[in-house]
C-alpha positions as CSV (number, residue, x, y, z in Angstrom):
1,M,8.1,-8.9,-24.6
2,A,5.2,-10.4,-22.6
3,H,4.4,-8.4,-19.3
4,P,4.4,-10.9,-16.2
5,R,0.9,-11.8,-15.3
6,P,0.0,-10.2,-11.9
7,D,-1.4,-12.6,-9.0
8,I,-4.1,-10.6,-8.5
9,A,-6.5,-8.1,-10.8
10,F,-6.3,-4.6,-10.1
11,I,-9.3,-3.6,-7.6
12,P,-9.0,0.0,-7.0
13,T,-9.4,0.6,-3.2
14,P,-12.7,2.8,-2.6
15,S,-12.2,6.5,-1.6
16,D,-13.4,5.8,1.8
17,A,-11.1,3.0,2.6
18,V,-8.1,5.3,1.2
19,A,-8.7,7.8,3.5
20,A,-9.5,5.6,6.5
21,M,-6.2,3.0,5.8
22,L,-4.3,6.5,5.8
23,A,-5.5,7.6,9.1
24,L,-5.0,4.0,10.3
25,A,-1.3,4.3,9.5
26,E,-0.5,7.6,11.8
27,L,1.2,9.2,9.0
28,T,3.7,12.2,9.8
29,P,5.8,13.9,7.1
30,A,8.9,11.6,8.2
31,D,7.0,8.6,7.4
32,R,8.3,6.7,4.0
33,V,5.2,5.0,2.5
34,Y,5.6,1.8,0.3
35,D,2.4,0.6,-1.7
36,L,3.3,-2.9,-2.8
37,G,0.6,-3.6,-5.5
38,C,-0.2,0.0,-5.9
39,G,-2.1,0.0,-9.1
40,D,-3.2,3.8,-10.0
41,G,-1.5,5.1,-7.2
42,R,-4.1,6.4,-5.4
43,L,-3.0,5.5,-2.0
44,L,0.3,7.2,-2.3
45,I,-1.0,10.4,-4.1
46,Q,-3.5,10.9,-1.3
47,A,-1.0,10.4,1.2
48,A,1.8,12.6,-0.2
49,T,-1.1,15.2,-0.7
50,V,-2.8,14.8,2.7
51,Y,0.1,14.0,4.7
52,G,3.1,15.5,3.1
53,V,4.6,11.9,2.9
54,C,7.2,10.6,0.5
55,G,6.7,7.1,-1.1
56,V,7.2,4.4,-3.5
57,G,4.7,2.3,-5.3
58,I,5.6,-0.9,-7.1
59,D,3.6,-2.7,-9.3
60,I,3.8,-5.5,-11.9
61,N,1.4,-3.6,-14.6
62,P,3.0,-0.7,-16.6
63,D,0.0,1.0,-17.7
64,L,-1.3,1.5,-14.0
65,L,2.4,2.7,-13.4
66,A,2.2,5.4,-16.2
67,Q,-1.3,6.4,-15.2
68,A,0.0,6.6,-11.3
69,R,2.9,8.9,-12.6
70,L,0.6,11.2,-14.4
71,D,-1.6,11.4,-11.8
72,A,1.0,12.1,-9.5
73,E,2.1,14.8,-11.3
74,A,-1.3,16.4,-12.0
75,A,-1.6,16.6,-8.1
76,G,1.7,18.1,-7.9
77,V,3.3,15.3,-5.6
78,G,5.4,13.4,-8.4
79,D,8.5,14.5,-7.1
80,R,7.5,12.9,-3.8
81,I,6.5,9.4,-5.4
82,T,8.3,6.8,-7.2
83,F,6.4,4.4,-9.0
84,M,8.3,1.3,-9.8
85,Q,7.9,-2.0,-12.3
86,G,8.3,-5.1,-9.9
87,N,7.6,-7.7,-8.0
88,L,6.4,-7.0,-5.1
89,F,7.6,-10.1,-3.2
90,E,11.3,-9.2,-4.0
91,A,10.9,-5.4,-3.2
92,D,13.5,-4.0,-1.0
93,V,11.2,-2.4,1.9
94,R,13.8,-2.1,4.3
95,Q,13.5,1.8,4.1
96,A,9.7,2.0,4.5
97,T,8.0,3.0,8.0
98,V,4.5,1.9,6.4
99,V,3.5,-0.5,3.9
100,L,0.0,-0.5,2.3
101,I,-1.4,-3.6,1.0
102,Y,-4.7,-4.7,-0.8
103,L,-3.8,-8.3,-1.8
104,L,-5.9,-11.6,-1.5
105,P,-4.8,-13.6,1.8
106,H,-2.8,-16.1,0.2
107,L,-0.7,-13.4,-1.1
108,N,-0.9,-11.5,2.2
109,L,0.9,-14.8,3.9
110,R,3.5,-15.1,1.4
111,L,4.4,-11.4,1.8
112,R,4.4,-11.6,5.8
113,P,7.9,-13.4,6.3
114,H,9.5,-10.7,3.8
115,L,7.8,-7.9,5.7
116,L,9.0,-9.3,9.2
117,S,12.4,-9.7,8.0
118,Q,13.0,-6.3,6.1
119,L,11.0,-3.6,8.0
120,Q,12.2,-2.0,11.4
121,P,10.6,-2.0,14.6
122,G,7.8,0.6,15.0
123,A,7.1,0.1,11.1
124,R,3.3,-0.3,10.1
125,V,1.7,-2.3,7.8
126,I,-2.0,-1.7,6.7
127,S,-3.8,-4.2,4.8
128,H,-7.6,-3.5,3.3
129,Q,-10.0,-6.4,3.5
130,F,-7.5,-9.2,4.3
131,D,-5.6,-10.3,7.3
132,M,-2.5,-12.6,7.9
133,D,-3.8,-15.5,9.4
134,D,-2.1,-15.9,12.8
135,W,-0.6,-12.6,12.9
136,I,-2.8,-10.8,15.2
137,P,-3.2,-7.2,14.2
138,E,-2.9,-4.4,16.5
139,T,-5.9,-2.8,15.4
140,T,-8.9,-4.0,13.4
141,I,-11.4,-1.5,12.0
142,K,-14.6,-2.2,10.0
143,L,-16.2,0.7,7.7
144,E,-19.9,0.8,8.2
145,P,-21.6,2.1,6.3
146,S,-18.9,1.9,3.3
147,E,-18.8,1.7,0.1
148,E,-17.6,-1.9,0.3
149,D,-18.1,-2.5,4.2
150,S,-14.4,-2.3,4.2
151,V,-12.0,-4.1,6.9
152,L,-8.7,-2.6,7.7
153,Y,-5.8,-3.9,9.8
154,R,-2.9,-2.8,11.3
155,W,0.4,-4.4,12.4
156,R,3.2,-2.6,13.9
157,I,6.8,-4.5,13.8
């Protein structure tokens, strides 16, 4: 069976941007973090390791998800993170208090109505590199110097 083709190639989030995204999310152990297009799971693994959160990673690529599960187990946080294969535009994110994304601008815009309809007031959306057009972020941070001169955005529902 052929796997669905992803809308975007996997590009790993640089380690400095991972740390900055998680700090920008203002995580506490009570948060439930969803990473949409989680790839190898690095954001969730670090969030669980450093901040003690539970989380859900959703990606379309089964090979990346298999690696993410192995890495989470190796980091000792496999019991706190669930990795699921699926379409991030159809994912049930109603339990999320934080949503992490690193998607292209047109994908962010496609995802925006889904997030606005499902997330509860106070939930945070953190994006690496790309904004959401006319949805003005609460906070914008440019990482300089950085591995990629990353720009991070935070919106609060």
